[in-house]
HTML snippet that shows the backbone in 3Dmol.js (N, CA, C, O; Angstrom):
<script src="https://3Dmol.org/build/3Dmol-min.js"></script>
<div id="view" style="width:600px;height:400px;position:relative"></div>
<script>
const pdb = `
ATOM      1  N   MET A   1     -15.632 -22.181  11.258  1.00  0.00           N
ATOM      2  CA  MET A   1     -15.903 -21.927   9.823  1.00  0.00           C
ATOM      3  C   MET A   1     -15.671 -20.527   9.338  1.00  0.00           C
ATOM      4  O   MET A   1     -15.090 -20.339   8.270  1.00  0.00           O
ATOM      5  N   LEU A   2     -16.123 -19.495  10.115  1.00  0.00           N
ATOM      6  CA  LEU A   2     -16.035 -18.131   9.693  1.00  0.00           C
ATOM      7  C   LEU A   2     -14.603 -17.781   9.867  1.00  0.00           C
ATOM      8  O   LEU A   2     -14.170 -16.922   9.098  1.00  0.00           O
ATOM      9  N   ARG A   3     -13.786 -18.294  10.745  1.00  0.00           N
ATOM     10  CA  ARG A   3     -12.335 -17.859  10.842  1.00  0.00           C
ATOM     11  C   ARG A   3     -11.576 -18.449   9.708  1.00  0.00           C
ATOM     12  O   ARG A   3     -10.689 -17.759   9.204  1.00  0.00           O
ATOM     13  N   SER A   4     -11.811 -19.624   9.249  1.00  0.00           N
ATOM     14  CA  SER A   4     -11.066 -20.071   8.235  1.00  0.00           C
ATOM     15  C   SER A   4     -11.345 -19.346   6.916  1.00  0.00           C
ATOM     16  O   SER A   4     -10.456 -19.340   6.064  1.00  0.00           O
ATOM     17  N   PHE A   5     -12.526 -18.728   6.680  1.00  0.00           N
ATOM     18  CA  PHE A   5     -12.947 -18.033   5.464  1.00  0.00           C
ATOM     19  C   PHE A   5     -11.995 -16.713   5.510  1.00  0.00           C
ATOM     20  O   PHE A   5     -11.334 -16.395   4.522  1.00  0.00           O
ATOM     21  N   PHE A   6     -11.970 -16.014   6.640  1.00  0.00           N
ATOM     22  CA  PHE A   6     -11.221 -14.734   6.836  1.00  0.00           C
ATOM     23  C   PHE A   6      -9.623 -15.001   6.692  1.00  0.00           C
ATOM     24  O   PHE A   6      -8.834 -14.172   6.240  1.00  0.00           O
ATOM     25  N   ALA A   7      -9.316 -16.172   7.109  1.00  0.00           N
ATOM     26  CA  ALA A   7      -7.863 -16.554   7.055  1.00  0.00           C
ATOM     27  C   ALA A   7      -7.432 -16.681   5.484  1.00  0.00           C
ATOM     28  O   ALA A   7      -6.351 -16.293   5.041  1.00  0.00           O
ATOM     29  N   LYS A   8      -8.394 -17.250   4.779  1.00  0.00           N
ATOM     30  CA  LYS A   8      -8.039 -17.454   3.276  1.00  0.00           C
ATOM     31  C   LYS A   8      -8.032 -16.227   2.645  1.00  0.00           C
ATOM     32  O   LYS A   8      -7.211 -16.025   1.750  1.00  0.00           O
ATOM     33  N   GLU A   9      -8.993 -15.195   3.047  1.00  0.00           N
ATOM     34  CA  GLU A   9      -8.964 -13.876   2.480  1.00  0.00           C
ATOM     35  C   GLU A   9      -7.750 -13.050   2.772  1.00  0.00           C
ATOM     36  O   GLU A   9      -7.374 -12.233   1.931  1.00  0.00           O
ATOM     37  N   GLU A  10      -7.149 -13.193   3.835  1.00  0.00           N
ATOM     38  CA  GLU A  10      -5.914 -12.428   4.174  1.00  0.00           C
ATOM     39  C   GLU A  10      -4.790 -12.951   3.608  1.00  0.00           C
ATOM     40  O   GLU A  10      -3.803 -12.217   3.555  1.00  0.00           O
ATOM     41  N   GLY A  11      -4.706 -14.283   3.083  1.00  0.00           N
ATOM     42  CA  GLY A  11      -3.557 -14.756   2.453  1.00  0.00           C
ATOM     43  C   GLY A  11      -3.794 -14.523   0.826  1.00  0.00           C
ATOM     44  O   GLY A  11      -2.864 -14.454   0.023  1.00  0.00           O
ATOM     45  N   GLN A  12      -5.047 -14.425   0.515  1.00  0.00           N
ATOM     46  CA  GLN A  12      -5.203 -13.969  -0.858  1.00  0.00           C
ATOM     47  C   GLN A  12      -4.805 -12.555  -1.083  1.00  0.00           C
ATOM     48  O   GLN A  12      -4.199 -12.216  -2.099  1.00  0.00           O
ATOM     49  N   GLY A  13      -5.174 -11.651  -0.050  1.00  0.00           N
ATOM     50  CA  GLY A  13      -4.883 -10.273  -0.275  1.00  0.00           C
ATOM     51  C   GLY A  13      -3.264 -10.015  -0.253  1.00  0.00           C
ATOM     52  O   GLY A  13      -2.803  -9.094  -0.927  1.00  0.00           O
ATOM     53  N   LEU A  14      -2.450 -10.817   0.504  1.00  0.00           N
ATOM     54  CA  LEU A  14      -1.108 -10.759   0.463  1.00  0.00           C
ATOM     55  C   LEU A  14      -0.419 -11.130  -0.846  1.00  0.00           C
ATOM     56  O   LEU A  14       0.659 -10.683  -1.236  1.00  0.00           O
ATOM     57  N   VAL A  15      -1.195 -12.008  -1.462  1.00  0.00           N
ATOM     58  CA  VAL A  15      -0.760 -12.507  -2.849  1.00  0.00           C
ATOM     59  C   VAL A  15      -0.895 -11.360  -3.862  1.00  0.00           C
ATOM     60  O   VAL A  15      -0.010 -11.077  -4.669  1.00  0.00           O
ATOM     61  N   GLU A  16      -2.005 -10.758  -3.763  1.00  0.00           N
ATOM     62  CA  GLU A  16      -2.438  -9.678  -4.639  1.00  0.00           C
ATOM     63  C   GLU A  16      -1.450  -8.417  -4.489  1.00  0.00           C
ATOM     64  O   GLU A  16      -1.095  -7.779  -5.480  1.00  0.00           O
ATOM     65  N   TYR A  17      -1.048  -8.113  -3.241  1.00  0.00           N
ATOM     66  CA  TYR A  17      -0.232  -7.089  -2.913  1.00  0.00           C
ATOM     67  C   TYR A  17       1.185  -7.422  -3.422  1.00  0.00           C
ATOM     68  O   TYR A  17       1.913  -6.529  -3.857  1.00  0.00           O
ATOM     69  N   ALA A  18       1.576  -8.719  -3.367  1.00  0.00           N
ATOM     70  CA  ALA A  18       2.821  -9.131  -3.827  1.00  0.00           C
ATOM     71  C   ALA A  18       2.889  -9.033  -5.399  1.00  0.00           C
ATOM     72  O   ALA A  18       3.920  -8.619  -5.929  1.00  0.00           O
ATOM     73  N   LEU A  19       1.791  -9.415  -6.149  1.00  0.00           N
ATOM     74  CA  LEU A  19       1.779  -9.396  -7.514  1.00  0.00           C
ATOM     75  C   LEU A  19       1.885  -7.990  -7.928  1.00  0.00           C
ATOM     76  O   LEU A  19       2.686  -7.678  -8.809  1.00  0.00           O
ATOM     77  N   ILE A  20       1.126  -7.108  -7.348  1.00  0.00           N
ATOM     78  CA  ILE A  20       1.262  -5.684  -7.651  1.00  0.00           C
ATOM     79  C   ILE A  20       2.546  -5.038  -7.679  1.00  0.00           C
ATOM     80  O   ILE A  20       2.960  -4.276  -8.552  1.00  0.00           O
ATOM     81  N   LEU A  21       3.189  -5.457  -6.536  1.00  0.00           N
ATOM     82  CA  LEU A  21       4.716  -5.075  -6.210  1.00  0.00           C
ATOM     83  C   LEU A  21       5.584  -5.511  -7.357  1.00  0.00           C
ATOM     84  O   LEU A  21       6.415  -4.779  -7.895  1.00  0.00           O
ATOM     85  N   VAL A  22       5.335  -6.748  -7.690  1.00  0.00           N
ATOM     86  CA  VAL A  22       6.154  -7.259  -8.851  1.00  0.00           C
ATOM     87  C   VAL A  22       5.948  -6.661 -10.146  1.00  0.00           C
ATOM     88  O   VAL A  22       6.932  -6.436 -10.850  1.00  0.00           O
ATOM     89  N   LEU A  23       4.604  -6.331 -10.608  1.00  0.00           N
ATOM     90  CA  LEU A  23       4.353  -5.547 -11.656  1.00  0.00           C
ATOM     91  C   LEU A  23       4.946  -4.169 -11.726  1.00  0.00           C
ATOM     92  O   LEU A  23       5.481  -3.740 -12.748  1.00  0.00           O
ATOM     93  N   ILE A  24       4.819  -3.399 -10.461  1.00  0.00           N
ATOM     94  CA  ILE A  24       5.413  -2.179 -10.390  1.00  0.00           C
ATOM     95  C   ILE A  24       6.935  -2.092 -10.657  1.00  0.00           C
ATOM     96  O   ILE A  24       7.409  -1.224 -11.390  1.00  0.00           O
ATOM     97  N   ALA A  25       7.762  -3.136  -9.959  1.00  0.00           N
ATOM     98  CA  ALA A  25       9.070  -3.460 -10.234  1.00  0.00           C
ATOM     99  C   ALA A  25       9.447  -3.683 -11.682  1.00  0.00           C
ATOM    100  O   ALA A  25      10.464  -3.171 -12.149  1.00  0.00           O
ATOM    101  N   ILE A  26       8.653  -4.426 -12.378  1.00  0.00           N
ATOM    102  CA  ILE A  26       8.925  -4.686 -13.766  1.00  0.00           C
ATOM    103  C   ILE A  26       8.781  -3.460 -14.631  1.00  0.00           C
ATOM    104  O   ILE A  26       9.528  -3.301 -15.597  1.00  0.00           O
ATOM    105  N   VAL A  27       7.712  -2.466 -14.269  1.00  0.00           N
ATOM    106  CA  VAL A  27       7.538  -1.424 -15.021  1.00  0.00           C
ATOM    107  C   VAL A  27       8.741  -0.329 -14.679  1.00  0.00           C
ATOM    108  O   VAL A  27       9.122   0.480 -15.524  1.00  0.00           O
ATOM    109  N   VAL A  28       9.237  -0.395 -13.472  1.00  0.00           N
ATOM    110  CA  VAL A  28      10.282   0.568 -13.070  1.00  0.00           C
ATOM    111  C   VAL A  28      11.528   0.178 -13.815  1.00  0.00           C
ATOM    112  O   VAL A  28      12.220   1.056 -14.331  1.00  0.00           O
ATOM    113  N   ILE A  29      11.847  -1.082 -13.897  1.00  0.00           N
ATOM    114  CA  ILE A  29      13.072  -1.565 -14.541  1.00  0.00           C
ATOM    115  C   ILE A  29      12.955  -1.335 -15.929  1.00  0.00           C
ATOM    116  O   ILE A  29      13.950  -0.940 -16.536  1.00  0.00           O
ATOM    117  N   GLY A  30      11.735  -1.548 -16.609  1.00  0.00           N
ATOM    118  CA  GLY A  30      11.717  -1.136 -17.971  1.00  0.00           C
ATOM    119  C   GLY A  30      11.926   0.119 -18.336  1.00  0.00           C
ATOM    120  O   GLY A  30      12.570   0.403 -19.346  1.00  0.00           O
ATOM    121  N   ILE A  31      11.328   1.108 -17.440  1.00  0.00           N
ATOM    122  CA  ILE A  31      11.532   2.417 -17.731  1.00  0.00           C
ATOM    123  C   ILE A  31      13.029   2.916 -17.515  1.00  0.00           C
ATOM    124  O   ILE A  31      13.536   3.747 -18.269  1.00  0.00           O
ATOM    125  N   LEU A  32      13.660   2.386 -16.500  1.00  0.00           N
ATOM    126  CA  LEU A  32      15.101   2.792 -16.210  1.00  0.00           C
ATOM    127  C   LEU A  32      15.953   2.218 -17.481  1.00  0.00           C
ATOM    128  O   LEU A  32      16.837   2.889 -18.012  1.00  0.00           O
ATOM    129  N   THR A  33      15.657   1.139 -17.835  1.00  0.00           N
ATOM    130  CA  THR A  33      16.329   0.517 -18.965  1.00  0.00           C
ATOM    131  C   THR A  33      16.156   1.368 -20.401  1.00  0.00           C
ATOM    132  O   THR A  33      17.090   1.476 -21.195  1.00  0.00           O
ATOM    133  N   LEU A  34      14.887   1.932 -20.615  1.00  0.00           N
ATOM    134  CA  LEU A  34      14.657   2.750 -21.780  1.00  0.00           C
ATOM    135  C   LEU A  34      15.391   4.192 -21.534  1.00  0.00           C
ATOM    136  O   LEU A  34      15.944   4.790 -22.457  1.00  0.00           O
ATOM    137  N   LEU A  35      15.346   4.630 -20.355  1.00  0.00           N
ATOM    138  CA  LEU A  35      15.777   6.108 -20.151  1.00  0.00           C
ATOM    139  C   LEU A  35      17.065   6.210 -19.503  1.00  0.00           C
ATOM    140  O   LEU A  35      17.569   7.315 -19.300  1.00  0.00           O
ATOM    141  N   GLY A  36      17.643   5.110 -19.157  1.00  0.00           N
ATOM    142  CA  GLY A  36      18.900   5.083 -18.306  1.00  0.00           C
ATOM    143  C   GLY A  36      19.916   5.742 -19.094  1.00  0.00           C
ATOM    144  O   GLY A  36      20.579   6.554 -18.449  1.00  0.00           O
ATOM    145  N   ARG A  37      20.218   5.614 -20.313  1.00  0.00           N
ATOM    146  CA  ARG A  37      21.309   6.238 -21.128  1.00  0.00           C
ATOM    147  C   ARG A  37      21.104   7.668 -21.200  1.00  0.00           C
ATOM    148  O   ARG A  37      22.088   8.407 -21.178  1.00  0.00           O
ATOM    149  N   LYS A  38      19.746   8.213 -21.298  1.00  0.00           N
ATOM    150  CA  LYS A  38      19.421   9.711 -21.328  1.00  0.00           C
ATOM    151  C   LYS A  38      19.734  10.258 -20.011  1.00  0.00           C
ATOM    152  O   LYS A  38      20.411  11.281 -19.913  1.00  0.00           O
ATOM    153  N   VAL A  39      19.257   9.605 -18.943  1.00  0.00           N
ATOM    154  CA  VAL A  39      19.576  10.225 -17.604  1.00  0.00           C
ATOM    155  C   VAL A  39      21.076  10.261 -17.237  1.00  0.00           C
ATOM    156  O   VAL A  39      21.542  11.142 -16.515  1.00  0.00           O
ATOM    157  N   SER A  40      21.858   9.194 -17.804  1.00  0.00           N
ATOM    158  CA  SER A  40      23.178   9.107 -17.543  1.00  0.00           C
ATOM    159  C   SER A  40      23.882  10.430 -18.378  1.00  0.00           C
ATOM    160  O   SER A  40      24.804  11.049 -17.848  1.00  0.00           O
ATOM    161  N   ALA A  41      23.472  10.726 -19.445  1.00  0.00           N
ATOM    162  CA  ALA A  41      23.902  11.829 -20.369  1.00  0.00           C
ATOM    163  C   ALA A  41      23.694  13.136 -19.637  1.00  0.00           C
ATOM    164  O   ALA A  41      24.574  13.994 -19.570  1.00  0.00           O
ATOM    165  N   VAL A  42      22.585  13.245 -19.132  1.00  0.00           N
ATOM    166  CA  VAL A  42      22.160  14.528 -18.435  1.00  0.00           C
ATOM    167  C   VAL A  42      23.070  14.746 -17.304  1.00  0.00           C
ATOM    168  O   VAL A  42      23.685  15.808 -17.212  1.00  0.00           O
ATOM    169  N   PHE A  43      23.209  13.715 -16.352  1.00  0.00           N
ATOM    170  CA  PHE A  43      24.128  13.914 -15.203  1.00  0.00           C
ATOM    171  C   PHE A  43      25.607  14.040 -15.663  1.00  0.00           C
ATOM    172  O   PHE A  43      26.405  14.694 -14.992  1.00  0.00           O
ATOM    173  N   SER A  44      25.971  13.404 -16.823  1.00  0.00           N
ATOM    174  CA  SER A  44      27.439  13.750 -17.203  1.00  0.00           C
ATOM    175  C   SER A  44      27.470  15.304 -17.684  1.00  0.00           C
ATOM    176  O   SER A  44      28.466  15.974 -17.410  1.00  0.00           O
ATOM    177  N   GLN A  45      26.476  15.831 -18.339  1.00  0.00           N
ATOM    178  CA  GLN A  45      26.544  17.121 -18.771  1.00  0.00           C
ATOM    179  C   GLN A  45      26.576  18.021 -17.502  1.00  0.00           C
ATOM    180  O   GLN A  45      27.296  19.017 -17.425  1.00  0.00           O
ATOM    181  N   ILE A  46      25.710  17.581 -16.473  1.00  0.00           N
ATOM    182  CA  ILE A  46      25.740  18.503 -15.207  1.00  0.00           C
ATOM    183  C   ILE A  46      27.131  18.399 -14.612  1.00  0.00           C
ATOM    184  O   ILE A  46      27.716  19.426 -14.265  1.00  0.00           O
ATOM    185  N   ASN A  47      27.663  17.250 -14.484  1.00  0.00           N
ATOM    186  CA  ASN A  47      28.957  17.041 -13.952  1.00  0.00           C
ATOM    187  C   ASN A  47      30.040  17.826 -14.611  1.00  0.00           C
ATOM    188  O   ASN A  47      30.871  18.426 -13.929  1.00  0.00           O
ATOM    189  N   SER A  48      30.063  17.844 -15.952  1.00  0.00           N
ATOM    190  CA  SER A  48      31.018  18.619 -16.686  1.00  0.00           C
ATOM    191  C   SER A  48      30.946  20.058 -16.644  1.00  0.00           C
ATOM    192  O   SER A  48      31.909  20.814 -16.770  1.00  0.00           O
ATOM    193  N   GLY A  49      29.657  20.411 -16.445  1.00  0.00           N
ATOM    194  CA  GLY A  49      29.300  21.925 -16.155  1.00  0.00           C
ATOM    195  C   GLY A  49      29.690  22.297 -14.962  1.00  0.00           C
ATOM    196  O   GLY A  49      29.968  23.492 -14.860  1.00  0.00           O
ATOM    197  N   LEU A  50      29.818  21.511 -13.837  1.00  0.00           N
ATOM    198  CA  LEU A  50      30.190  21.875 -12.486  1.00  0.00           C
ATOM    199  C   LEU A  50      31.665  21.924 -12.272  1.00  0.00           C
ATOM    200  O   LEU A  50      32.155  22.644 -11.402  1.00  0.00           O
ATOM    201  N   THR A  51      32.409  21.129 -13.095  1.00  0.00           N
ATOM    202  CA  THR A  51      33.866  21.050 -13.005  1.00  0.00           C
ATOM    203  C   THR A  51      34.485  22.122 -13.836  1.00  0.00           C
ATOM    204  O   THR A  51      35.692  22.304 -13.670  1.00  0.00           O
ATOM    205  N   THR A  52      33.834  22.883 -14.731  1.00  0.00           N
ATOM    206  CA  THR A  52      34.390  23.915 -15.533  1.00  0.00           C
ATOM    207  C   THR A  52      34.301  25.344 -14.915  1.00  0.00           C
ATOM    208  O   THR A  52      34.754  26.311 -15.528  1.00  0.00           O
TER     209      THR A  52
END
`;
const viewer = $3Dmol.createViewer("view");
viewer.addModel(pdb, "pdb");
viewer.setStyle({}, {cartoon: {color: "spectrum"}});
viewer.zoomTo();
viewer.render();
</script>
């Protein structure tokens, strides 16, 4: 009986870690979507500065 309790807890922990990773991925994708154009412009400026 005690083993089955710990087995359930371990599965629950894995689900919680998976949900945290999904939330982090959503936040990162949102940030990259919002800042992607600005970062691209900065790299374009750096690139043009290096080629001249």
